[in-house]
KOLLO-962533 format. One line per 8 residues: number of its first residue (from 1); their letters; for each residue x, y, z of C-alpha. Coordinates in Angstrom, 1 decimal. Each point is the difference from the previous one (the first is absolute). Last residue first. Layout:
residues N
NUM) A) X/Y/Z  ...
***
This chain:
residues 770
770) XXXXXXXX) -27.0/30.3/40.0  2.5/0.0/-2.9  0.6/3.5/-1.4  0.5/1.3/-3.5  -3.7/-0.4/-1.1  -1.6/1.3/3.2  2.4/3.0/0.1  -1.4/1.3/-3.3
762) XXXXXXXX) 1.7/0.7/-3.3  -1.5/-3.0/-1.8  -3.4/1.4/0.8  1.0/3.4/-1.6  1.2/-1.7/-3.2  -3.3/-1.9/-0.1  -1.9/3.2/0.3  2.0/1.8/-2.6
754) XXXXXXXX) -0.6/-2.8/-2.4  -3.8/0.4/0.8  0.2/3.6/-1.1  1.4/-1.1/-3.3  -2.8/-2.5/-0.4  -2.6/2.8/0.6  1.7/2.1/-2.6  -0.1/-2.9/-2.5
746) XXXXXXXX) -3.7/-0.8/0.6  -0.4/-3.7/-0.4  -1.9/-1.9/-2.6  2.8/0.2/-2.7  2.8/-1.1/2.4  -2.0/-2.9/1.3  -1.0/-1.1/-3.5  3.6/0.2/-1.3
738) XXXXXXXX) 1.5/-2.0/2.8  1.5/1.8/3.1  3.5/-0.9/0.9  1.2/3.5/0.9  -1.9/2.7/2.0  0.2/3.5/-1.3  2.6/2.7/0.6  -1.3/3.4/-1.0
730) XXXXXXXX) 1.4/3.1/-1.6  -3.0/2.2/-0.7  -1.2/1.6/-3.2  -1.8/3.2/-1.2  2.0/2.0/2.4  -2.7/1.5/2.3  -2.7/-2.6/-0.8  2.4/-2.9/0.5
722) XXXXXXXX) 1.4/1.4/3.2  -3.5/0.5/1.4  -0.8/-3.6/-1.0  3.1/-1.3/1.9  -1.0/1.9/3.1  -3.6/-1.3/-0.1  1.3/-3.6/-0.4  2.3/0.5/3.0
714) XXXXXXXX) -2.8/1.4/2.1  -2.4/-2.8/-0.8  2.6/-2.7/0.6  0.9/1.5/3.4  -3.7/0.2/0.9  -0.3/-3.8/-0.8  3.1/-0.4/2.2  -1.5/1.7/3.0
706) XXXXXXXX) -3.3/-1.7/-0.4  1.6/-3.5/-0.2  2.3/0.8/3.0  -2.9/1.2/2.2  -2.1/-3.1/-0.9  2.8/-2.5/0.9  2.4/-1.4/-2.5  0.4/-3.7/-0.5
698) XXXXXXXX) 3.1/-1.9/1.0  3.2/-1.5/-1.4  1.6/3.5/-0.1  1.1/0.2/-3.7  -2.2/-2.4/-1.8  -3.0/0.1/2.3  0.2/3.8/0.2  0.1/0.3/-3.8
690) XXXXXXXX) -3.0/-2.4/-0.3  -2.1/2.1/2.3  1.0/3.2/-1.7  -0.9/-1.4/-3.4  -3.3/-1.3/1.4  -0.8/3.6/1.2  1.1/1.5/-3.3  -2.4/-2.3/-2.1
682) XXXXXXXX) 1.7/-0.6/-3.4  1.0/-3.6/0.4  1.7/-1.7/3.0  2.5/-2.3/-1.6  1.0/1.8/-3.2  -0.2/3.4/1.7  2.1/-1.2/2.9  2.7/-1.5/-2.3
674) XXXXXXXX) 0.2/3.2/-2.0  0.4/2.1/3.1  2.7/-2.4/1.2  1.8/0.3/-3.4  -0.1/3.8/0.2  1.2/-0.1/3.6  2.8/-2.4/-0.9  1.1/2.4/-2.6
666) XXXXXXXX) 0.1/2.7/2.6  2.0/-2.1/2.4  2.4/-0.9/-2.8  0.5/3.6/-0.9  0.9/1.1/3.5  -1.6/3.3/0.8  -2.4/-0.4/2.9  1.5/-3.3/1.4
658) XXXXXXXX) 3.5/1.4/-0.4  -0.9/3.3/1.6  -1.3/-1.7/3.1  3.3/-2.0/0.2  2.1/3.0/-0.7  -1.7/1.9/2.8  1.6/-2.4/2.5  -1.2/-2.5/2.5
650) XXXXXXXX) 2.5/-2.7/0.7  -0.4/-3.7/0.7  3.5/-1.5/-0.1  0.1/-3.7/-0.9  1.8/-2.3/2.4  3.2/-2.1/-0.2  1.5/1.3/-3.2  3.3/-1.9/-0.2
642) XXXXXXXX) 2.4/2.0/-2.1  0.0/2.1/-3.2  -3.3/-1.4/-1.2  -2.0/2.9/1.4  -3.5/-1.1/0.8  -2.9/2.0/-1.5  -1.0/3.1/2.0  -3.1/1.3/-1.9
634) XXXXXXXX) 1.9/2.4/-2.2  2.4/-2.8/-1.0  -2.8/-2.1/-1.2  -1.3/2.8/-2.3  3.5/0.8/-1.3  1.2/-3.5/-1.0  3.5/0.1/1.5  2.8/1.2/-2.4
626) XXXXXXXX) 3.4/-0.5/1.5  -0.8/-3.3/1.7  -2.1/-1.4/-2.8  -2.9/-2.2/1.1  -1.7/-1.1/-3.2  -3.7/-0.3/0.9  -1.1/-3.5/0.7  -0.8/0.6/3.7
618) XXXXXXXX) -2.3/2.8/-1.2  -2.6/-2.4/-1.3  -0.6/-0.1/-3.8  -1.2/2.9/-2.0  3.4/0.4/-1.6  -0.1/-3.3/-1.9  -3.6/-0.1/-1.2  0.5/3.6/-0.9
610) XXXXXXXX) 2.3/-1.2/-2.8  2.6/2.4/-1.3  2.2/-0.3/3.0  1.7/3.3/1.0  3.8/0.1/-0.3  1.6/1.1/3.2  3.8/-0.1/0.7  1.2/-0.5/-3.5
602) XXXXXXXX) -2.2/2.9/-1.1  1.7/2.3/2.4  -2.4/1.3/2.7  -1.2/3.5/-0.3  -3.1/-0.3/2.2  -2.0/3.0/-1.0  -1.9/-2.1/-2.5  -1.5/-1.9/2.9
594) XXXXXXXX) 0.6/-3.8/-0.1  -1.8/-2.6/-2.1  0.2/-3.6/1.3  3.2/-2.1/-0.4  -0.4/-3.7/0.8  2.3/-2.5/1.7  0.6/-3.4/-1.4  -2.4/-2.8/0.8
586) XXXXXXXX) -2.3/-0.8/2.9  -3.8/-0.1/0.5  -2.4/1.6/-2.4  -3.2/1.7/1.3  -0.3/3.1/-2.1  -1.6/2.9/2.0  -2.0/2.4/-2.2  -3.4/-0.5/1.6
578) XXXXXXXX) 0.1/3.5/1.4  -0.2/-1.2/3.6  2.7/-2.6/-0.5  2.3/2.5/-1.6  -0.4/2.5/2.8  0.3/-2.9/2.5  3.4/-0.9/-1.6  1.3/3.6/0.2
570) XXXXXXXX) -1.1/0.5/3.6  1.0/-3.4/1.3  3.4/0.4/-1.6  0.7/3.3/1.7  -1.1/-1.0/3.5  -3.6/0.3/1.2  -0.5/2.4/2.9  -0.6/-1.8/3.2
562) XXXXXXXX) -2.9/-0.6/2.5  1.1/-1.7/3.1  -2.6/-2.3/1.5  -0.9/1.3/3.4  0.7/-1.6/3.3  3.4/-0.9/-1.5  2.3/0.2/3.1  2.4/2.4/-1.8
554) XXXXXXXX) -2.9/2.4/-0.8  2.4/2.9/0.1  -2.1/2.0/2.4  -0.5/-3.0/2.3  -1.8/1.3/3.1  -1.5/3.2/-1.2  -0.4/-1.1/-3.7  -1.8/-3.1/1.1
546) XXXXXXXX) -2.7/1.9/1.8  -0.3/2.4/-2.9  -0.7/-2.7/-2.5  0.8/0.2/-3.7  -2.0/-2.2/-2.4  2.4/-2.7/-1.4  -2.5/-2.8/0.8  1.4/-3.3/1.2
538) XXXXXXXX) 0.2/-3.1/-2.2  3.8/-0.3/0.2  -0.1/-0.4/3.8  -2.9/-2.4/-0.3  2.3/-2.4/-1.9  -0.7/-1.4/-3.4  2.6/2.0/-1.8  2.7/-0.7/2.6
530) XXXXXXXX) -0.6/-3.7/-0.1  0.0/-0.1/-3.8  3.3/2.0/-0.1  1.9/-2.6/2.0  -1.6/-2.9/-2.0  0.9/1.7/-3.2  3.6/0.6/1.1  0.5/-3.7/0.7
522) XXXXXXXX) 3.2/-0.7/1.9  -1.1/-3.6/0.5  -2.9/0.8/2.3  2.3/-0.7/3.0  2.4/2.7/-1.2  -2.7/2.7/-0.3  -1.7/-1.1/3.2  3.2/0.6/2.0
514) XXXXXXXX) 0.6/3.4/-1.7  -3.6/1.1/0.4  -0.1/-1.0/3.7  3.4/1.6/0.6  -1.2/3.3/-1.5  -3.3/-0.2/2.0  2.1/-0.5/3.2  2.0/3.1/-0.7
506) XXXXXXXX) -3.1/2.2/-0.5  1.1/3.7/-0.3  3.6/-1.1/-0.8  2.7/2.5/1.1  1.3/2.3/-2.7  3.4/-0.4/-1.6  3.4/1.4/1.2  0.3/-3.0/2.3
498) XXXXXXXX) -0.3/-2.5/-2.8  -3.1/-1.2/-2.0  0.8/2.4/-2.8  -1.6/-0.8/-3.4  -3.6/0.2/1.0  0.6/3.1/2.2  -3.6/-0.1/1.3  0.4/-3.2/1.9
490) XXXXXXXX) -3.5/-1.4/0.0  0.1/1.4/-3.5  -1.8/3.2/-0.9  -2.4/0.6/-2.9  -2.4/-2.7/1.2  0.0/-2.3/-3.0  3.6/0.3/-1.2  1.2/0.5/3.5
482) XXXXXXXX) -1.2/-3.5/0.9  1.7/-1.3/-3.1  3.3/1.7/1.0  -0.3/-1.4/3.5  -0.6/-3.4/-1.4  3.3/0.3/-2.0  2.2/1.2/2.9  -1.3/-2.5/2.5
474) XXXXXXXX) 0.5/-2.9/-2.5  3.6/0.9/-0.7  1.0/1.3/3.4  0.4/-2.7/2.6  1.6/-2.6/-2.3  -0.9/-3.3/1.6  -2.6/-0.7/-2.7  3.0/0.1/-2.5
466) XXXXXXXX) -0.5/2.1/-3.1  2.9/2.3/0.7  2.3/-2.9/1.0  -0.8/-1.9/-3.2  0.6/3.2/-2.1  3.4/0.6/1.7  1.1/-3.6/-0.8  -1.1/0.4/-3.6
458) XXXXXXXX) 1.8/3.3/-0.1  3.2/-1.7/1.0  -0.2/-3.0/-2.3  3.4/1.0/-1.4  -1.0/-0.7/-3.6  0.5/-2.2/-3.0  -0.5/-3.5/1.4  -1.1/1.1/3.4
450) XXXXXXXX) 2.0/0.9/3.1  -1.9/-0.9/3.2  -0.5/2.7/2.6  -1.8/-1.0/3.2  -0.9/3.0/2.1  -0.1/-1.1/3.6  -3.1/1.2/1.9  1.1/2.0/3.0
442) XXXXXXXX) -3.6/-0.3/1.3  -0.2/3.8/0.3  1.3/0.6/-3.5  -0.9/3.6/-0.9  2.0/1.6/2.8  2.9/-2.4/-0.7  0.5/1.7/-3.4  0.2/-2.5/-2.8
434) XXXXXXXX) 3.1/-1.7/-1.3  2.2/-0.4/-3.1  3.7/0.1/0.6  2.2/3.1/0.6  3.4/1.1/-1.2  1.8/2.6/2.3  0.5/3.6/-1.1  -0.8/1.4/-3.5
426) XXXXXXXX) 0.5/3.7/-0.7  -1.1/0.3/-3.7  -3.8/-0.3/0.5  -0.1/2.5/2.9  -2.5/-1.2/2.5  1.7/1.7/2.9  2.9/-2.5/-0.4  -1.4/-2.8/-2.0
418) XXXXXXXX) -0.6/-3.6/1.4  1.0/-2.2/-2.9  -1.8/-2.3/-2.4  2.0/-2.3/-2.2  -1.4/-1.2/-3.2  -1.5/-3.5/0.2  1.1/-3.0/-2.0  -3.2/-1.8/-1.0
410) XXXXXXXX) -0.3/1.9/-3.3  -1.5/3.4/-1.0  -3.3/0.0/1.9  -3.0/1.1/-1.9  -2.3/3.0/0.1  -2.9/1.0/-2.2  -1.1/1.8/-3.2  -1.2/-2.6/-2.6
402) XXXXXXXX) 0.5/-0.1/-3.7  -1.9/-0.3/-3.3  -1.3/3.5/0.0  -3.3/1.9/0.2  -1.1/3.3/-1.4  0.7/2.3/-2.9  0.7/-2.7/-2.5  2.1/1.5/-2.8
394) XXXXXXXX) -1.8/0.1/-3.3  -1.1/3.7/0.4  3.6/0.8/0.9  1.2/-1.1/-3.5  1.0/3.5/-1.2  2.0/0.2/3.2  2.6/-2.3/-1.6  0.8/2.6/-2.7
386) XXXXXXXX) 0.6/2.6/2.8  2.4/-2.4/1.7  1.8/-0.6/-3.4  0.4/3.8/-0.4  1.3/0.4/3.6  2.4/-2.9/-0.4  1.4/1.6/-3.1  0.6/3.3/1.9
378) XXXXXXXX) 1.6/-1.9/2.9  2.3/-1.9/-2.4  1.2/3.3/-1.5  0.7/1.5/3.4  2.0/-3.0/1.2  3.3/2.0/-0.3  -1.3/2.5/2.4  -0.4/-2.5/2.9
370) XXXXXXXX) -2.4/1.4/2.5  -3.5/-1.0/-1.1  1.0/-3.0/-2.1  2.1/-1.5/2.8  -2.7/0.5/2.6  -2.6/-1.7/-2.2  2.2/-2.9/-1.0  -0.9/-2.3/2.9
362) XXXXXXXX) -3.7/0.8/-0.1  -0.2/-0.2/-3.7  1.4/-3.5/-0.3  -1.8/-1.2/3.1  1.3/-0.9/3.5  -1.0/2.6/2.5  -2.7/-1.5/2.2  0.2/-3.8/-0.1
354) XXXXXXXX) 3.7/-0.3/-0.7  1.0/2.7/2.5  -2.0/-1.6/2.8  1.4/-3.4/-0.8  3.5/1.4/0.2  -0.6/1.7/3.3  -1.5/-3.2/1.5  2.9/-2.1/-1.4
346) XXXXXXXX) 2.3/2.5/1.8  -1.7/-0.7/3.3  0.1/-3.7/-0.5  3.8/0.3/-0.7  1.2/-0.1/-3.6  2.6/-2.4/-1.3  -2.5/-2.5/-1.5  -1.8/2.9/-1.6
338) XXXXXXXX) 2.7/0.5/-2.6  -1.5/2.2/-2.7  -1.7/2.3/2.5  3.3/0.2/2.0  0.8/3.6/-0.9  -3.5/0.9/1.2  1.0/-0.6/3.6  3.0/2.2/-0.2
330) XXXXXXXX) -2.1/2.7/-1.8  -2.5/0.0/2.9  2.8/0.5/2.5  1.4/2.9/-2.1  -3.3/1.8/-0.5  -1.7/-0.2/-3.4  0.7/2.4/-2.9  2.7/-2.3/-1.4
322) XXXXXXXX) -2.6/-2.6/-0.5  -1.5/2.1/-2.8  3.3/0.7/-1.7  0.8/-3.7/0.2  -3.4/-0.7/-1.5  0.5/2.5/-2.8  3.4/-1.4/-0.8  -1.5/-3.5/-0.3
314) XXXXXXXX) -3.0/1.0/-2.0  1.7/2.5/-2.2  0.2/-2.1/-3.1  -3.4/-1.7/0.7  -1.9/3.3/0.3  -0.8/0.4/-3.7  -0.6/-3.7/-0.5  -2.5/0.0/2.9
306) XXXXXXXX) -1.8/3.0/-1.4  -0.1/-1.5/-3.5  -1.4/-3.3/1.5  -2.7/2.0/1.8  -1.0/1.8/-3.2  -0.2/-3.3/-1.9  -1.9/-1.8/2.7  -2.6/2.7/0.5
298) XXXXXXXX) -3.0/-1.7/-1.6  0.9/-3.5/1.3  0.6/1.2/3.5  -3.3/2.0/0.0  -2.0/-2.9/-1.3  1.6/-2.3/2.6  -0.7/2.5/2.7  -3.7/0.1/-0.9
290) XXXXXXXX) -0.3/-3.8/0.3  2.0/-0.1/3.2  -2.1/2.7/1.5  -3.2/-1.7/-0.8  1.3/-3.2/1.4  1.1/1.8/3.2  -3.4/1.6/0.5  -1.8/-3.4/-0.4
282) XXXXXXXX) 2.3/-1.7/2.5  3.5/-1.4/-0.5  1.7/-2.6/2.2  3.8/0.0/-0.1  0.9/3.6/0.4  3.7/0.6/0.4  1.4/2.5/2.6  0.7/3.4/-1.7
274) XXXXXXXX) -0.9/2.5/2.7  2.6/-1.4/2.5  0.5/0.7/3.7  2.9/-1.8/1.7  -0.1/-1.7/3.4  3.4/-1.3/0.9  0.4/1.7/3.3  -3.7/0.2/0.8
266) XXXXXXXX) 0.0/-2.1/3.2  3.2/2.0/1.0  -2.2/3.1/0.3  -1.6/-1.5/3.1  3.4/-0.5/1.5  0.7/3.5/-1.0  -2.8/1.3/2.3  1.0/-2.4/2.8
258) XXXXXXXX) 3.5/1.6/0.0  -1.5/3.4/0.3  -2.0/-1.1/3.0  -3.8/-0.3/0.3  -1.5/0.5/3.4  -2.4/2.8/-0.9  0.4/3.7/0.8  3.6/1.1/-0.8
250) XXXXXXXX) 0.6/-2.8/-2.6  3.7/-0.8/0.1  1.8/2.1/-2.6  0.1/0.7/-3.7  -2.2/-2.7/-1.4  -1.8/-0.3/3.3  -2.3/2.9/-0.9  -1.2/-2.1/-2.9
242) XXXXXXXX) -1.8/-2.3/2.3  -3.6/1.3/-0.3  -2.1/-2.9/1.2  -3.3/-1.3/-1.1  1.5/-3.4/-0.5  -1.4/-0.8/-3.5  -0.1/3.3/-1.7  2.5/2.1/1.9
234) XXXXXXXX) 2.6/-2.8/0.4  -0.3/-1.2/-3.6  0.2/3.6/-1.4  3.0/1.0/2.1  1.9/-3.2/-0.9  -0.8/0.3/-3.7  0.9/3.7/-0.2  3.3/-0.7/1.7
226) XXXXXXXX) 0.8/-2.6/-2.6  -0.6/2.5/-2.8  2.1/2.6/1.7  2.9/-2.4/0.7  0.0/-1.3/-3.5  -0.1/3.6/-1.3  3.1/0.8/1.9  1.9/-2.8/-1.9
218) XXXXXXXX) -1.7/1.2/-3.2  1.5/3.4/0.3  -0.8/1.7/-3.3  -3.8/-0.2/0.4  -1.7/0.2/-3.4  -2.6/-2.7/0.9  -1.3/2.2/2.9  -2.5/-2.0/1.9
210) XXXXXXXX) -3.3/0.5/1.9  -0.8/-3.2/1.8  -2.4/-2.6/-1.5  2.5/-2.8/-0.1  -0.7/-1.4/3.4  -3.8/-0.3/-0.6  0.8/-1.1/-3.6  1.0/-3.2/1.7
202) XXXXXXXX) -3.5/-1.2/-0.6  0.7/-0.3/-3.8  2.5/-2.8/0.9  -2.6/-1.8/2.0  -2.5/0.3/-2.9  2.6/-1.5/-2.3  0.5/-3.1/2.1  3.2/-1.9/-0.9
194) XXXXXXXX) 2.1/1.4/2.8  -2.6/-0.5/2.7  1.7/0.8/3.3  2.9/2.0/-1.4  -1.8/2.1/-2.6  -3.0/0.5/2.3  2.2/1.4/2.7  -1.4/3.1/1.6
186) XXXXXXXX) -3.2/0.4/-2.1  -0.7/-3.7/-0.1  0.5/-0.5/3.7  -2.3/2.8/1.0  -2.9/-1.1/-2.2  0.5/-3.5/1.4  -0.4/1.3/3.5  -3.0/2.0/-1.1
178) XXXXXXXX) -1.8/-3.1/-1.2  -1.2/0.8/-3.6  -3.6/1.2/0.1  -0.2/-0.7/-3.7  -1.3/3.5/-0.6  2.8/1.4/2.3  2.7/-1.9/-1.9  -1.5/0.9/-3.4
170) XXXXXXXX) 0.2/3.7/0.8  3.6/-0.3/1.3  1.2/-2.0/-3.0  -1.7/2.6/-2.3  2.1/2.8/1.6  3.1/-2.2/-0.3  -0.7/-0.6/-3.7  -0.6/3.8/-0.5
162) XXXXXXXX) 3.7/0.4/0.8  1.1/-1.2/-3.4  0.3/3.2/-2.1  2.0/1.7/2.6  0.1/3.4/-1.7  3.1/2.1/0.6  -0.1/2.9/2.4  3.0/1.7/-1.7
154) XXXXXXXX) 0.8/2.3/2.9  -1.0/-2.1/2.9  -3.0/-2.3/-0.1  -0.1/-3.6/-1.2  -3.5/-0.2/-1.6  -3.1/-2.1/0.3  -0.2/0.7/3.7  -0.7/-2.0/3.2
146) XXXXXXXX) 1.4/1.2/3.3  -0.9/-3.5/1.3  -2.0/1.5/2.9  -2.2/2.0/-2.3  -0.2/-3.1/-2.2  -1.6/-1.8/2.9  -2.9/2.4/0.3  -0.6/0.0/-3.8
138) XXXXXXXX) 0.0/-3.8/0.2  -2.9/0.0/2.4  -2.1/2.0/-2.5  0.8/-2.1/-3.1  -0.3/-3.2/2.0  -3.5/0.8/1.1  -1.0/1.1/-3.5  0.6/-3.6/-1.0
130) XXXXXXXX) -3.2/-0.8/1.9  -0.2/-2.7/2.7  0.6/2.4/3.0  -3.0/2.2/-1.1  -2.3/-3.0/-0.5  1.1/-1.4/3.4  -0.8/3.3/1.7  -3.4/0.2/-1.6
122) XXXXXXXX) -0.9/-3.6/0.8  1.1/0.4/3.6  -2.1/3.1/0.3  -3.1/-1.6/-1.3  0.4/-3.1/2.2  -3.4/0.1/1.7  -1.9/0.6/-3.3  -1.6/3.4/-0.3
114) XXXXXXXX) 1.6/0.9/-3.3  -1.8/3.2/-1.0  2.8/2.4/1.0  2.6/-2.3/-1.5  -1.7/-0.3/-3.4  -0.7/3.7/-0.1  3.6/0.9/0.7  1.3/-2.4/-2.7
106) XXXXXXXX) -2.5/1.4/-2.5  0.9/3.6/0.8  3.7/-0.9/-0.8  2.6/0.0/2.8  2.6/2.7/0.4  3.6/-1.1/-0.7  3.2/-0.8/2.0  -1.0/-3.7/-0.1
98) XXXXXXXX) 0.2/-0.9/3.7  -0.3/3.3/1.7  -2.2/1.7/-2.6  -2.2/-3.0/-0.1  -0.2/-0.2/3.8  -1.0/3.7/0.4  -2.5/0.0/-2.8  -1.5/-3.2/1.3
90) XXXXXXXX) -0.2/1.4/3.5  -1.5/3.3/-1.0  -2.9/-1.6/-1.8  -0.5/-2.5/2.8  -0.5/2.6/2.7  2.7/0.4/2.7  -0.2/-1.8/3.3  -0.2/2.2/3.0
82) XXXXXXXX) 3.2/1.3/1.6  1.8/-1.9/2.8  -0.7/1.1/3.6  2.6/1.8/2.0  0.6/-0.5/3.7  3.8/0.3/-0.4  0.7/-3.6/0.9  -3.1/-0.9/-2.0
74) XXXXXXXX) 1.6/1.4/-3.1  3.3/-2.0/0.6  -2.0/-3.2/0.5  -2.0/0.7/-3.1  3.0/0.1/-2.2  1.4/-3.3/1.3  -3.4/-1.7/-0.1  -0.7/1.3/-3.5
66) XXXXXXXX) 3.2/-1.7/-1.4  -1.6/-3.4/1.1  -2.8/0.4/-2.5  -3.7/0.9/0.5  0.4/1.6/3.4  -2.9/2.4/0.6  -1.9/-2.7/2.0  2.8/-0.2/2.5
58) XXXXXXXX) -0.8/3.5/1.3  1.8/-0.4/3.3  3.4/-1.1/-1.2  2.7/-2.4/1.2  3.1/-0.1/-2.2  0.6/-2.9/-2.3  3.1/-1.8/1.1  3.2/0.9/-1.9
50) XXXXXXXX) 1.6/-2.3/-2.5  3.8/0.3/0.3  2.3/1.8/-2.4  3.7/-0.3/0.8  1.2/3.1/1.8  1.5/2.8/-2.0  -3.2/2.0/-0.4  0.0/0.4/3.8
42) XXXXXXXX) -2.9/-0.1/2.5  0.7/0.3/3.7  -2.2/3.1/0.4  -2.8/-1.9/-1.9  0.1/-2.8/2.5  -0.4/2.3/3.0  -2.8/1.9/-1.6  -1.9/-3.3/-0.8
34) XXXXXXXX) 0.3/-1.3/3.6  -3.3/1.4/1.3  -2.1/-2.0/-2.4  -3.4/1.4/-0.9  -3.2/-2.1/0.5  -2.3/-1.7/-2.5  2.4/-2.3/-1.7  -0.2/-0.1/-3.8
26) XXXXXXXX) -1.8/-2.6/-2.2  0.6/0.8/-3.6  -3.1/0.0/-2.2  0.0/-1.4/-3.5  -1.4/2.8/-2.1  -3.6/0.9/-0.4  -0.6/3.5/0.8  11.9/19.1/1.2
18) XXXXXXXX) 1.7/2.4/0.1  -1.3/2.4/-2.7  2.0/0.1/-3.3  1.4/3.4/-0.7  -1.9/2.0/-2.7  1.2/-1.0/-3.4  -2.7/0.7/-2.5  -1.3/3.1/1.9
10) XXXXXXXX) 1.0/2.4/-2.7  -2.1/-1.9/-2.5  -3.3/1.0/1.7  -2.4/-2.8/-0.7  0.8/-1.7/3.3  -2.3/-3.0/0.1  -1.0/-0.7/3.6  0.4/-3.4/1.5
2) XX) -2.9/-2.0/1.4  0.3/-1.1/3.6
***
């Protein structure tokens, strides 16, 4: 069914409606009466076992095994699957899902005209082979990793090295890195592969938590940081919310308070560090090093004078600085020059202090601010600092020569205690590493082997998490992937498989996917390929009254669920449609323009000078916790404060207003208009056809053509009336036209066409995936 184009801007965000030649899967022809009984006995905490394919009547509909599980449920309710969607809609759907972008008209044409028996396979394989696949899949994972390029809290310091972790995730998906290895590297890459830089970068997963470097209670901060790691790992990999057990035995799931702190013991020596050494330098690192060397040379005299100025008060300033910490923290810091007498816990405190607070200006700042006798030094420092700022143009604005990650501080572990009501300073009995019995049905023994410079505890946890006997790791991940394509996981609460979560709609399907995933070498691409080539994924999204009566929430998937694009898909597709998108993979974060009304301090948001940088995909935009990129925030981007399990899909006036008034959207409209005029020529009908092919991946029908030609005529007449009445008219014309094109076109008509492209980009059909 052809979609309507809503030209009325006020309808931009109407609520979404509910919604040949592959290798065939032989399915039994009759239904099995025992399926309901098996489903009632299903538990996410049992070891995954491959289920038998259910018997179905419409066996010809089954292209992939997943179809049999979906069809069996439909037939149980006497519902027929929806018809297969047309090819134009399918390629747009698949490209948005796999790449996060709309396809080009040329890609659509090639697929529609490809009548070979493996046309769908070739399309899907091409999508999965592109580097754009990794960029899209990584964005999903970074939501879970609470990824940000800044620390949060009051100062919200820039983490100049976190982009390495983002690139690690992109590359991992593009390489189809086995998921079990992906898990191990992020949990314990530093322990398992101590000489491998990529594995150290992977531990950025643990480090990505929000952090207050100015915390005066470092002992408490250790507990808070470790708690974040435990809660994140359990939520992301085990689909289990265990933090309730921090204060008491879990009231819903069988996880005791002691088991919670046994999990925490795996991270007893784990210490985050944003200054880990970089051994292998890429292109961005070499550019940074070159620029930094020039800056250091130019500023050496000023920096030496600052160091000499502060040297006399360095020691007293540091004592003053340390005096502002809590007593227990001060006790640990008193041993910073005699580490052999410090306990493992005290070594953690000292390391934290040395990697976050230990610079000349940091340790003397408090003394200079509050000690009256240091007023003269403070004034001299201010003058020298101002002199240093004159060289800011030489200072490299991006990149670094370090890594943000997590390492273990020695093989002697810090003690972990059960805490009374979760209070960090009320320790009870000491506990040893262990996993909750609920998650370990085979009672698999966790083998911990101390390594040369670490406890080996996280390595042991990583091995258990990635074990085929682990009942949750594979189930949780495949459920997330299923939810990515169908808007809802088999278990809708994708990060809560416990009793407080929802029941699975297709439990046997979930087990089939998890079992197949492991047997296929934990291959994410193979998993997604089966979904993309299934009959279930090929269904039309046209609403059906018969389905709405029986299954109003479309949980059984008789209709493909249409869905609004997420924030990054909208922005990236705008750039793709306008021809402005710059395809460049990886590297330091970029700073696109922000609205002038955003009063962000310069140190928080300095716009890139080169459009080739800020017209890159949204995954590369600097993600600052205190100053989110406005357009993405309006369309429900992920919050990096904690694990973001599922994107919200809201409908608000601000979203419609953003597409109408946002400067980037309007500039993209101008660029899109210029692209269409260049590619289609002066004929308005051909222009409208090309515009539809670019934005909607289809051609307009006769009614749409007539409607839009009339729109152009009205807008042109309106502009001419304004010009006659005032002697001039304020018009926005297409950009990117060459001299000949601009000279041969009527400016007022071109201005009307910009209004048309702007309207098309404000339609439901553009911002929804059907």
